[in-house]
py3Dmol code that shows the C-alpha trace and the ligand (Angstrom):
import py3Dmol

protein = """\
ATOM      1  CA  MET A   1     -24.210 -44.308 -67.912  1.00  0.00           C
ATOM      2  CA  LEU A   2     -21.003 -45.403 -66.252  1.00  0.00           C
ATOM      3  CA  SER A   3     -18.571 -42.621 -67.083  1.00  0.00           C
ATOM      4  CA  TYR A   4     -17.522 -41.809 -63.500  1.00  0.00           C
ATOM      5  CA  ARG A   5     -14.020 -43.036 -62.589  1.00  0.00           C
ATOM      6  CA  HIS A   6     -13.117 -42.644 -58.962  1.00  0.00           C
ATOM      7  CA  ILE A   7      -9.367 -42.701 -59.589  1.00  0.00           C
ATOM      8  CA  TYR A   8      -9.478 -39.010 -60.658  1.00  0.00           C
ATOM      9  CA  HIS A   9     -10.586 -38.145 -57.109  1.00  0.00           C
ATOM     10  CA  ALA A  10      -8.793 -40.765 -55.006  1.00  0.00           C
ATOM     11  CA  GLY A  11      -7.613 -39.479 -51.626  1.00  0.00           C
ATOM     12  CA  ASN A  12      -9.403 -36.116 -51.803  1.00  0.00           C
ATOM     13  CA  HIS A  13     -11.237 -34.426 -48.910  1.00  0.00           C
ATOM     14  CA  ALA A  14     -14.416 -36.399 -49.611  1.00  0.00           C
ATOM     15  CA  ASP A  15     -12.578 -39.741 -49.511  1.00  0.00           C
ATOM     16  CA  ILE A  16     -11.023 -38.761 -46.196  1.00  0.00           C
ATOM     17  CA  LEU A  17     -14.378 -38.064 -44.537  1.00  0.00           C
ATOM     18  CA  LYS A  18     -15.949 -41.202 -46.054  1.00  0.00           C
ATOM     19  CA  HIS A  19     -13.114 -43.604 -45.252  1.00  0.00           C
ATOM     20  CA  LEU A  20     -12.570 -42.157 -41.788  1.00  0.00           C
ATOM     21  CA  VAL A  21     -16.229 -42.841 -40.949  1.00  0.00           C
ATOM     22  CA  VAL A  22     -15.983 -46.319 -42.529  1.00  0.00           C
ATOM     23  CA  SER A  23     -12.897 -47.002 -40.394  1.00  0.00           C
ATOM     24  CA  GLN A  24     -14.641 -45.919 -37.176  1.00  0.00           C
ATOM     25  CA  ILE A  25     -17.695 -48.072 -37.965  1.00  0.00           C
ATOM     26  CA  CYS A  26     -15.488 -51.131 -38.631  1.00  0.00           C
ATOM     27  CA  ARG A  27     -13.574 -50.608 -35.380  1.00  0.00           C
ATOM     28  CA  HIS A  28     -16.893 -50.730 -33.599  1.00  0.00           C
ATOM     29  CA  PHE A  29     -17.920 -53.973 -35.375  1.00  0.00           C
ATOM     30  CA  VAL A  30     -14.702 -55.848 -34.630  1.00  0.00           C
ATOM     31  CA  LYS A  31     -14.922 -55.058 -30.923  1.00  0.00           C
ATOM     32  CA  LYS A  32     -17.288 -58.029 -30.700  1.00  0.00           C
ATOM     33  CA  GLU A  33     -16.265 -61.598 -31.499  1.00  0.00           C
ATOM     34  CA  ALA A  34     -19.414 -62.291 -33.542  1.00  0.00           C
ATOM     35  CA  PRO A  35     -18.827 -62.078 -37.323  1.00  0.00           C
ATOM     36  CA  PHE A  36     -20.282 -59.255 -39.379  1.00  0.00           C
ATOM     37  CA  PHE A  37     -21.394 -58.726 -42.969  1.00  0.00           C
ATOM     38  CA  TYR A  38     -20.319 -55.800 -45.136  1.00  0.00           C
ATOM     39  CA  LEU A  39     -22.156 -54.712 -48.271  1.00  0.00           C
ATOM     40  CA  ASP A  40     -20.467 -52.141 -50.515  1.00  0.00           C
ATOM     41  CA  THR A  41     -23.093 -51.123 -53.097  1.00  0.00           C
ATOM     42  CA  HIS A  42     -20.644 -49.084 -55.222  1.00  0.00           C
ATOM     43  CA  SER A  43     -17.167 -50.448 -54.585  1.00  0.00           C
ATOM     44  CA  GLY A  44     -14.868 -48.863 -57.176  1.00  0.00           C
ATOM     45  CA  ILE A  45     -11.571 -50.642 -57.900  1.00  0.00           C
ATOM     46  CA  GLY A  46     -10.357 -51.097 -54.328  1.00  0.00           C
ATOM     47  CA  MET A  47      -6.874 -49.581 -54.685  1.00  0.00           C
ATOM     48  CA  TYR A  48      -5.795 -46.407 -56.490  1.00  0.00           C
ATOM     49  CA  GLU A  49      -2.330 -45.860 -58.007  1.00  0.00           C
ATOM     50  CA  LEU A  50      -1.519 -42.229 -57.278  1.00  0.00           C
ATOM     51  CA  ALA A  51       1.186 -42.104 -59.975  1.00  0.00           C
ATOM     52  CA  SER A  52      -1.383 -43.009 -62.659  1.00  0.00           C
ATOM     53  CA  ASP A  53      -2.232 -40.424 -65.337  1.00  0.00           C
ATOM     54  CA  GLN A  54      -5.796 -40.198 -64.033  1.00  0.00           C
ATOM     55  CA  ALA A  55      -4.854 -39.530 -60.389  1.00  0.00           C
ATOM     56  CA  GLN A  56      -2.115 -37.118 -61.527  1.00  0.00           C
ATOM     57  CA  LEU A  57      -4.521 -35.051 -63.655  1.00  0.00           C
ATOM     58  CA  ASN A  58      -5.763 -32.888 -60.778  1.00  0.00           C
ATOM     59  CA  LYS A  59      -3.703 -34.462 -57.977  1.00  0.00           C
ATOM     60  CA  GLU A  60      -6.709 -34.217 -55.638  1.00  0.00           C
ATOM     61  CA  PHE A  61      -4.816 -36.325 -53.085  1.00  0.00           C
ATOM     62  CA  ASP A  62      -2.289 -33.472 -52.692  1.00  0.00           C
ATOM     63  CA  THR A  63      -4.866 -31.343 -50.889  1.00  0.00           C
ATOM     64  CA  GLY A  64      -6.363 -34.400 -49.175  1.00  0.00           C
ATOM     65  CA  ILE A  65      -4.595 -37.471 -47.833  1.00  0.00           C
ATOM     66  CA  SER A  66      -1.069 -36.049 -48.400  1.00  0.00           C
ATOM     67  CA  LYS A  67      -1.789 -33.357 -45.798  1.00  0.00           C
ATOM     68  CA  LEU A  68      -2.653 -35.943 -43.154  1.00  0.00           C
ATOM     69  CA  MET A  69       0.333 -38.163 -43.903  1.00  0.00           C
ATOM     70  CA  SER A  70       2.735 -35.394 -42.922  1.00  0.00           C
ATOM     71  CA  ASP A  71       0.978 -34.585 -39.602  1.00  0.00           C
ATOM     72  CA  ASP A  72       2.018 -36.404 -36.429  1.00  0.00           C
ATOM     73  CA  GLN A  73      -0.521 -34.668 -34.160  1.00  0.00           C
ATOM     74  CA  LEU A  74      -3.716 -36.167 -35.542  1.00  0.00           C
ATOM     75  CA  PRO A  75      -6.847 -36.832 -33.461  1.00  0.00           C
ATOM     76  CA  GLU A  76      -6.889 -40.562 -32.619  1.00  0.00           C
ATOM     77  CA  PRO A  77      -9.496 -41.703 -35.237  1.00  0.00           C
ATOM     78  CA  LEU A  78      -7.475 -39.953 -37.958  1.00  0.00           C
ATOM     79  CA  GLN A  79      -4.225 -41.426 -36.672  1.00  0.00           C
ATOM     80  CA  GLN A  80      -5.826 -44.859 -36.964  1.00  0.00           C
ATOM     81  CA  TYR A  81      -7.055 -44.130 -40.516  1.00  0.00           C
ATOM     82  CA  LYS A  82      -3.551 -42.946 -41.415  1.00  0.00           C
ATOM     83  CA  GLU A  83      -2.207 -46.297 -40.145  1.00  0.00           C
ATOM     84  CA  ILE A  84      -4.485 -48.050 -42.648  1.00  0.00           C
ATOM     85  CA  VAL A  85      -3.161 -45.956 -45.528  1.00  0.00           C
ATOM     86  CA  LYS A  86       0.407 -46.522 -44.331  1.00  0.00           C
ATOM     87  CA  SER A  87      -0.134 -50.286 -44.187  1.00  0.00           C
ATOM     88  CA  PHE A  88      -0.652 -50.294 -47.970  1.00  0.00           C
ATOM     89  CA  ASN A  89       2.398 -48.057 -48.515  1.00  0.00           C
ATOM     90  CA  PRO A  90       5.231 -49.945 -46.811  1.00  0.00           C
ATOM     91  CA  ASN A  91       7.961 -47.827 -48.476  1.00  0.00           C
ATOM     92  CA  ASP A  92       6.957 -44.730 -46.482  1.00  0.00           C
ATOM     93  CA  GLN A  93       5.932 -43.066 -49.750  1.00  0.00           C
ATOM     94  CA  LEU A  94       2.299 -42.398 -50.592  1.00  0.00           C
ATOM     95  CA  GLU A  95       2.034 -44.572 -53.713  1.00  0.00           C
ATOM     96  CA  VAL A  96      -1.444 -46.065 -53.448  1.00  0.00           C
ATOM     97  CA  TYR A  97      -4.668 -45.036 -51.774  1.00  0.00           C
ATOM     98  CA  PRO A  98      -7.076 -47.697 -50.464  1.00  0.00           C
ATOM     99  CA  GLY A  99     -10.764 -47.472 -51.443  1.00  0.00           C
ATOM    100  CA  SER A 100     -13.683 -48.498 -49.251  1.00  0.00           C
ATOM    101  CA  PRO A 101     -13.415 -52.304 -49.814  1.00  0.00           C
ATOM    102  CA  LYS A 102      -9.751 -52.266 -48.761  1.00  0.00           C
ATOM    103  CA  VAL A 103     -10.375 -50.013 -45.754  1.00  0.00           C
ATOM    104  CA  VAL A 104     -12.994 -52.490 -44.538  1.00  0.00           C
ATOM    105  CA  ASP A 105     -10.824 -55.493 -45.404  1.00  0.00           C
ATOM    106  CA  TYR A 106      -8.064 -54.042 -43.200  1.00  0.00           C
ATOM    107  CA  TYR A 107     -10.323 -54.834 -40.230  1.00  0.00           C
ATOM    108  CA  THR A 108     -12.120 -57.988 -41.282  1.00  0.00           C
ATOM    109  CA  ARG A 109     -11.383 -61.397 -39.864  1.00  0.00           C
ATOM    110  CA  GLN A 110     -11.708 -64.772 -41.651  1.00  0.00           C
ATOM    111  CA  LYS A 111     -15.222 -65.169 -40.258  1.00  0.00           C
ATOM    112  CA  ASP A 112     -16.497 -61.820 -41.596  1.00  0.00           C
ATOM    113  CA  LYS A 113     -17.994 -61.566 -45.085  1.00  0.00           C
ATOM    114  CA  LEU A 114     -17.786 -58.850 -47.719  1.00  0.00           C
ATOM    115  CA  HIS A 115     -20.171 -58.456 -50.652  1.00  0.00           C
ATOM    116  CA  LEU A 116     -18.711 -55.966 -53.117  1.00  0.00           C
ATOM    117  CA  CYS A 117     -20.779 -54.640 -56.045  1.00  0.00           C
ATOM    118  CA  GLU A 118     -19.205 -52.852 -59.005  1.00  0.00           C
ATOM    119  CA  LEU A 119     -21.116 -52.438 -62.235  1.00  0.00           C
ATOM    120  CA  HIS A 120     -18.396 -51.076 -64.537  1.00  0.00           C
ATOM    121  CA  PRO A 121     -16.931 -54.070 -66.436  1.00  0.00           C
ATOM    122  CA  ASN A 122     -13.259 -53.021 -66.218  1.00  0.00           C
ATOM    123  CA  ASP A 123     -13.498 -51.753 -62.666  1.00  0.00           C
ATOM    124  CA  TYR A 124     -15.222 -54.968 -61.677  1.00  0.00           C
ATOM    125  CA  LEU A 125     -12.263 -56.986 -63.037  1.00  0.00           C
ATOM    126  CA  LEU A 126      -9.736 -54.783 -61.241  1.00  0.00           C
ATOM    127  CA  LEU A 127     -11.677 -55.099 -57.995  1.00  0.00           C
ATOM    128  CA  ALA A 128     -12.046 -58.870 -58.372  1.00  0.00           C
ATOM    129  CA  SER A 129      -8.265 -59.178 -58.812  1.00  0.00           C
ATOM    130  CA  MET A 130      -7.845 -57.434 -55.437  1.00  0.00           C
ATOM    131  CA  PHE A 131      -9.995 -60.035 -53.680  1.00  0.00           C
ATOM    132  CA  PRO A 132      -8.991 -63.467 -54.989  1.00  0.00           C
ATOM    133  CA  LYS A 133     -10.223 -65.290 -51.851  1.00  0.00           C
ATOM    134  CA  LYS A 134     -13.840 -65.907 -52.743  1.00  0.00           C
ATOM    135  CA  ARG A 135     -14.751 -67.398 -49.378  1.00  0.00           C
ATOM    136  CA  LYS A 136     -14.299 -64.092 -47.654  1.00  0.00           C
ATOM    137  CA  ALA A 137     -15.184 -61.505 -50.291  1.00  0.00           C
ATOM    138  CA  ASN A 138     -17.774 -61.933 -52.967  1.00  0.00           C
ATOM    139  CA  VAL A 139     -17.105 -59.492 -55.822  1.00  0.00           C
ATOM    140  CA  VAL A 140     -20.062 -59.139 -58.194  1.00  0.00           C
ATOM    141  CA  LYS A 141     -20.800 -57.152 -61.374  1.00  0.00           C
ATOM    142  CA  GLU A 142     -24.223 -56.197 -60.043  1.00  0.00           C
ATOM    143  CA  ASN A 143     -26.333 -53.144 -59.453  1.00  0.00           C
ATOM    144  CA  GLY A 144     -25.550 -52.300 -55.821  1.00  0.00           C
ATOM    145  CA  PHE A 145     -29.009 -50.872 -55.165  1.00  0.00           C
ATOM    146  CA  GLY A 146     -30.476 -54.272 -56.059  1.00  0.00           C
ATOM    147  CA  ALA A 147     -28.083 -56.041 -53.670  1.00  0.00           C
ATOM    148  CA  VAL A 148     -29.653 -54.126 -50.789  1.00  0.00           C
ATOM    149  CA  LYS A 149     -32.788 -56.161 -51.480  1.00  0.00           C
ATOM    150  CA  SER A 150     -31.168 -59.474 -52.343  1.00  0.00           C
ATOM    151  CA  MET A 151     -28.479 -59.599 -49.624  1.00  0.00           C
ATOM    152  CA  LEU A 152     -30.320 -58.253 -46.577  1.00  0.00           C
ATOM    153  CA  PRO A 153     -30.878 -59.309 -43.878  1.00  0.00           C
ATOM    154  CA  PRO A 154     -27.519 -61.095 -43.633  1.00  0.00           C
ATOM    155  CA  PRO A 155     -27.282 -64.454 -41.842  1.00  0.00           C
ATOM    156  CA  GLN A 156     -24.708 -62.927 -39.437  1.00  0.00           C
ATOM    157  CA  LYS A 157     -27.430 -60.546 -38.133  1.00  0.00           C
ATOM    158  CA  ARG A 158     -24.731 -57.879 -37.731  1.00  0.00           C
ATOM    159  CA  GLY A 159     -23.883 -55.758 -40.695  1.00  0.00           C
ATOM    160  CA  PHE A 160     -22.787 -52.545 -42.273  1.00  0.00           C
ATOM    161  CA  VAL A 161     -23.854 -51.201 -45.691  1.00  0.00           C
ATOM    162  CA  LEU A 162     -21.955 -48.454 -47.509  1.00  0.00           C
ATOM    163  CA  MET A 163     -23.767 -46.671 -50.345  1.00  0.00           C
ATOM    164  CA  ASP A 164     -21.437 -44.507 -52.373  1.00  0.00           C
ATOM    165  CA  PRO A 165     -23.004 -43.880 -55.785  1.00  0.00           C
ATOM    166  CA  PRO A 166     -21.341 -41.443 -58.207  1.00  0.00           C
ATOM    167  CA  TYR A 167     -24.451 -39.190 -58.483  1.00  0.00           C
ATOM    168  CA  GLU A 168     -23.558 -38.626 -62.147  1.00  0.00           C
ATOM    169  CA  VAL A 169     -27.252 -39.180 -62.879  1.00  0.00           C
ATOM    170  CA  LYS A 170     -29.942 -37.366 -60.868  1.00  0.00           C
ATOM    171  CA  LYS A 171     -31.700 -40.688 -60.287  1.00  0.00           C
ATOM    172  CA  ASP A 172     -28.944 -41.732 -57.855  1.00  0.00           C
ATOM    173  CA  TYR A 173     -30.367 -39.158 -55.400  1.00  0.00           C
ATOM    174  CA  GLN A 174     -33.741 -40.952 -55.395  1.00  0.00           C
ATOM    175  CA  ASP A 175     -32.331 -44.467 -55.659  1.00  0.00           C
ATOM    176  CA  VAL A 176     -30.101 -44.032 -52.640  1.00  0.00           C
ATOM    177  CA  VAL A 177     -33.057 -43.012 -50.444  1.00  0.00           C
ATOM    178  CA  THR A 178     -35.227 -45.862 -51.760  1.00  0.00           C
ATOM    179  CA  ALA A 179     -32.364 -48.319 -51.150  1.00  0.00           C
ATOM    180  CA  LEU A 180     -31.941 -46.985 -47.620  1.00  0.00           C
ATOM    181  CA  GLN A 181     -35.640 -47.567 -46.976  1.00  0.00           C
ATOM    182  CA  ASP A 182     -35.539 -51.037 -48.583  1.00  0.00           C
ATOM    183  CA  GLY A 183     -32.500 -51.997 -46.535  1.00  0.00           C
ATOM    184  CA  HIS A 184     -33.861 -50.640 -43.282  1.00  0.00           C
ATOM    185  CA  LYS A 185     -37.184 -52.443 -43.780  1.00  0.00           C
ATOM    186  CA  ARG A 186     -35.342 -55.753 -44.172  1.00  0.00           C
ATOM    187  CA  PHE A 187     -32.605 -55.206 -41.624  1.00  0.00           C
ATOM    188  CA  SER A 188     -33.484 -52.406 -39.224  1.00  0.00           C
ATOM    189  CA  GLN A 189     -30.620 -53.077 -36.789  1.00  0.00           C
ATOM    190  CA  GLY A 190     -27.950 -52.715 -39.516  1.00  0.00           C
ATOM    191  CA  THR A 191     -25.613 -49.749 -39.793  1.00  0.00           C
ATOM    192  CA  TYR A 192     -25.915 -47.808 -43.065  1.00  0.00           C
ATOM    193  CA  ALA A 193     -23.608 -45.077 -44.327  1.00  0.00           C
ATOM    194  CA  VAL A 194     -24.593 -43.002 -47.358  1.00  0.00           C
ATOM    195  CA  TRP A 195     -22.070 -40.671 -48.919  1.00  0.00           C
ATOM    196  CA  TYR A 196     -23.289 -37.551 -50.777  1.00  0.00           C
ATOM    197  CA  PRO A 197     -21.594 -34.599 -52.515  1.00  0.00           C
ATOM    198  CA  VAL A 198     -22.323 -30.962 -51.691  1.00  0.00           C
ATOM    199  CA  LEU A 199     -22.443 -29.329 -55.125  1.00  0.00           C
ATOM    200  CA  ASN A 200     -24.779 -26.648 -53.809  1.00  0.00           C
ATOM    201  CA  ARG A 201     -26.872 -26.260 -50.648  1.00  0.00           C
ATOM    202  CA  ARG A 202     -30.259 -26.784 -52.343  1.00  0.00           C
ATOM    203  CA  GLN A 203     -29.398 -30.162 -53.858  1.00  0.00           C
ATOM    204  CA  ALA A 204     -27.775 -31.495 -50.676  1.00  0.00           C
ATOM    205  CA  ASP A 205     -30.669 -30.271 -48.499  1.00  0.00           C
ATOM    206  CA  SER A 206     -33.188 -31.893 -50.777  1.00  0.00           C
ATOM    207  CA  LEU A 207     -31.449 -35.281 -50.243  1.00  0.00           C
ATOM    208  CA  LEU A 208     -31.280 -34.688 -46.480  1.00  0.00           C
ATOM    209  CA  ASN A 209     -34.997 -33.781 -46.405  1.00  0.00           C
ATOM    210  CA  ALA A 210     -35.836 -36.956 -48.331  1.00  0.00           C
ATOM    211  CA  VAL A 211     -33.903 -38.995 -45.742  1.00  0.00           C
ATOM    212  CA  GLU A 212     -35.766 -37.209 -42.931  1.00  0.00           C
ATOM    213  CA  GLN A 213     -39.075 -38.015 -44.662  1.00  0.00           C
ATOM    214  CA  THR A 214     -38.331 -41.752 -44.491  1.00  0.00           C
ATOM    215  CA  LYS A 215     -38.883 -41.469 -40.711  1.00  0.00           C
ATOM    216  CA  ILE A 216     -35.928 -43.821 -40.134  1.00  0.00           C
ATOM    217  CA  ARG A 217     -34.637 -43.063 -36.637  1.00  0.00           C
ATOM    218  CA  ASN A 218     -31.134 -42.761 -35.206  1.00  0.00           C
ATOM    219  CA  VAL A 219     -29.604 -40.971 -38.201  1.00  0.00           C
ATOM    220  CA  LEU A 220     -26.447 -38.914 -37.741  1.00  0.00           C
ATOM    221  CA  LEU A 221     -25.126 -36.460 -40.300  1.00  0.00           C
ATOM    222  CA  LEU A 222     -21.476 -35.442 -40.700  1.00  0.00           C
ATOM    223  CA  GLU A 223     -20.757 -32.917 -43.434  1.00  0.00           C
ATOM    224  CA  LEU A 224     -17.558 -31.104 -44.343  1.00  0.00           C
ATOM    225  CA  CYS A 225     -17.364 -28.223 -46.837  1.00  0.00           C
ATOM    226  CA  ILE A 226     -13.896 -26.989 -47.703  1.00  0.00           C
ATOM    227  CA  ARG A 227     -15.251 -23.711 -49.101  1.00  0.00           C
ATOM    228  CA  GLU A 228     -18.442 -21.699 -49.436  1.00  0.00           C
ATOM    229  CA  THR A 229     -21.069 -23.805 -51.238  1.00  0.00           C
ATOM    230  CA  GLU A 230     -22.530 -21.367 -53.794  1.00  0.00           C
ATOM    231  CA  GLU A 231     -19.318 -19.614 -54.826  1.00  0.00           C
ATOM    232  CA  LYS A 232     -18.332 -21.668 -57.852  1.00  0.00           C
ATOM    233  CA  ARG A 233     -19.244 -24.874 -59.612  1.00  0.00           C
ATOM    234  CA  GLY A 234     -17.912 -28.225 -58.476  1.00  0.00           C
ATOM    235  CA  MET A 235     -17.856 -30.090 -55.222  1.00  0.00           C
ATOM    236  CA  ALA A 236     -17.598 -27.744 -52.226  1.00  0.00           C
ATOM    237  CA  GLY A 237     -17.835 -30.617 -49.786  1.00  0.00           C
ATOM    238  CA  SER A 238     -19.457 -33.894 -48.933  1.00  0.00           C
ATOM    239  CA  GLY A 239     -21.292 -35.639 -46.175  1.00  0.00           C
ATOM    240  CA  MET A 240     -22.048 -38.968 -44.592  1.00  0.00           C
ATOM    241  CA  ILE A 241     -25.550 -39.946 -43.476  1.00  0.00           C
ATOM    242  CA  ILE A 242     -25.183 -42.694 -40.887  1.00  0.00           C
ATOM    243  CA  VAL A 243     -28.092 -44.830 -39.712  1.00  0.00           C
ATOM    244  CA  ASN A 244     -27.471 -46.615 -36.393  1.00  0.00           C
ATOM    245  CA  PRO A 245     -23.974 -45.136 -35.965  1.00  0.00           C
ATOM    246  CA  PRO A 246     -21.606 -46.441 -33.281  1.00  0.00           C
ATOM    247  CA  TRP A 247     -22.634 -44.591 -30.115  1.00  0.00           C
ATOM    248  CA  THR A 248     -19.169 -43.017 -29.821  1.00  0.00           C
ATOM    249  CA  LEU A 249     -19.111 -41.505 -33.322  1.00  0.00           C
ATOM    250  CA  GLU A 250     -20.798 -38.172 -32.540  1.00  0.00           C
ATOM    251  CA  LYS A 251     -18.317 -37.454 -29.733  1.00  0.00           C
ATOM    252  CA  GLU A 252     -15.344 -38.510 -31.886  1.00  0.00           C
ATOM    253  CA  ALA A 253     -16.610 -36.286 -34.709  1.00  0.00           C
ATOM    254  CA  GLN A 254     -16.581 -33.285 -32.367  1.00  0.00           C
ATOM    255  CA  GLU A 255     -12.824 -33.708 -32.321  1.00  0.00           C
ATOM    256  CA  PHE A 256     -12.031 -34.788 -35.878  1.00  0.00           C
ATOM    257  CA  MET A 257     -14.422 -32.493 -37.814  1.00  0.00           C
ATOM    258  CA  PRO A 258     -12.805 -29.230 -36.575  1.00  0.00           C
ATOM    259  CA  TYR A 259      -9.413 -30.746 -37.405  1.00  0.00           C
ATOM    260  CA  LEU A 260     -10.563 -31.655 -40.942  1.00  0.00           C
ATOM    261  CA  GLN A 261     -12.051 -28.205 -41.447  1.00  0.00           C
ATOM    262  CA  ASN A 262      -8.794 -26.495 -40.433  1.00  0.00           C
ATOM    263  CA  THR A 263      -6.495 -28.841 -42.317  1.00  0.00           C
ATOM    264  CA  LEU A 264      -8.428 -29.336 -45.552  1.00  0.00           C
ATOM    265  CA  ALA A 265      -9.923 -25.822 -45.927  1.00  0.00           C
ATOM    266  CA  GLU A 266      -9.604 -24.352 -49.414  1.00  0.00           C
ATOM    267  CA  THR A 267     -10.882 -20.942 -48.237  1.00  0.00           C
ATOM    268  CA  PRO A 268     -11.641 -19.353 -44.830  1.00  0.00           C
ATOM    269  CA  ASP A 269     -15.358 -20.190 -45.444  1.00  0.00           C
ATOM    270  CA  ALA A 270     -14.764 -23.900 -44.810  1.00  0.00           C
ATOM    271  CA  HIS A 271     -17.317 -25.285 -42.348  1.00  0.00           C
ATOM    272  CA  PHE A 272     -18.805 -28.504 -41.008  1.00  0.00           C
ATOM    273  CA  GLN A 273     -22.032 -29.869 -39.543  1.00  0.00           C
ATOM    274  CA  ILE A 274     -22.582 -32.598 -36.970  1.00  0.00           C
ATOM    275  CA  LYS A 275     -26.286 -33.109 -36.401  1.00  0.00           C
ATOM    276  CA  TRP A 276     -28.970 -35.716 -35.901  1.00  0.00           C
ATOM    277  CA  ILE A 277     -31.341 -35.888 -38.870  1.00  0.00           C
ATOM    278  CA  THR A 278     -33.538 -37.938 -36.546  1.00  0.00           C
ATOM    279  CA  PRO A 279     -32.633 -38.953 -32.994  1.00  0.00           C
ATOM    280  CA  GLU A 280     -32.895 -42.517 -31.668  1.00  0.00           C
TER     281      GLU A 280
END
"""
ligand_1 = """\
27
SAM
N -16.862 -46.712 -52.704
C -15.624 -46.497 -53.430
C -14.564 -46.029 -52.460
O -14.900 -45.344 -51.487
O -13.392 -46.364 -52.642
C -15.798 -45.492 -54.544
C -16.947 -45.767 -55.437
S -17.185 -44.640 -56.737
C -17.720 -43.185 -55.934
C -18.663 -45.235 -57.458
C -18.505 -46.538 -58.225
O -19.810 -47.085 -58.462
C -17.868 -46.413 -59.590
O -16.768 -47.282 -59.660
C -18.966 -46.845 -60.602
O -18.459 -47.590 -61.704
C -19.834 -47.725 -59.731
N -21.265 -47.799 -60.085
C -22.054 -46.856 -60.671
N -23.339 -47.257 -60.656
C -23.376 -48.470 -60.032
C -24.427 -49.365 -59.641
N -25.700 -49.096 -59.908
N -24.096 -50.489 -58.973
C -22.802 -50.783 -58.691
N -21.758 -49.979 -59.019
C -22.053 -48.836 -59.665
"""
view = py3Dmol.view(width=600, height=400)
view.addModel(protein, "pdb")
view.setStyle({"model": 0}, {"cartoon": {"style": "trace"}})
view.addModel(ligand_1, "xyz")
view.setStyle({"model": 1}, {"stick": {}})
view.zoomTo()
view.show()
């Protein structure tokens, strides 16, 4: 089943948390001269037209990225993320929103390599058209969970894996944990970031418990809920599970998570968590 289309949600609160964390991880990787490898298991189409019928349906970006674009007092990591979005919108109007492959590509150098998986046939073609230079980015119509086995460990020995499945089928919740284990077994020094939705507390906690059960160490959790979780159906928030995070990320999050809570809150019950699922 491949009915999920990310364009309906582009630039919402969940994208902000995810892409902000992706940006901070990339900044850490490019501090060193040595090249790095990026695997995006579920890439989407790379760039989202906010004037499209799909993005306009619920205008989720209005209560997400639009709020940050009009704020000049952002914490530094958010200011940097805003610069990325601005770089794709040279007319000073928010026309497009960059997805994870483009956020990473903003940072990558010629020597770095991207492996971008997208299973949906049309989305794959759109993504491939965004990355015509095959030497740098390999765009494949492949199951991203399988790529964790086939592409790791990378020859560069430095790498970052983003897993961002749609969770439209329950199996994604199990597959993402299995893929994390598979990846970590092959490439234990890699950085992994897993995005998850908070539809209700029970379902999110069951994923977090499964990650804890893997016994993988050095796992940081950042979660932002823009309203109370059990109040109504739909996505109350989302989180990022980060294995081997940059050592500065926890401290940075202590500044940007309160900002995100205040700015993106839908109700006064908005809240966040910063915690270690397992310490180093
Ligand atoms: N990571 C993207 C971003 O942040 O801009 C958004 C990705 S979206 C949440 C999930 C994408 O995964 C969809 O485009 C969907 O077609 C694709 N997809 C679903 N199952 C997949 C699989 N097993 N392997 C690769 N892609 C898959």
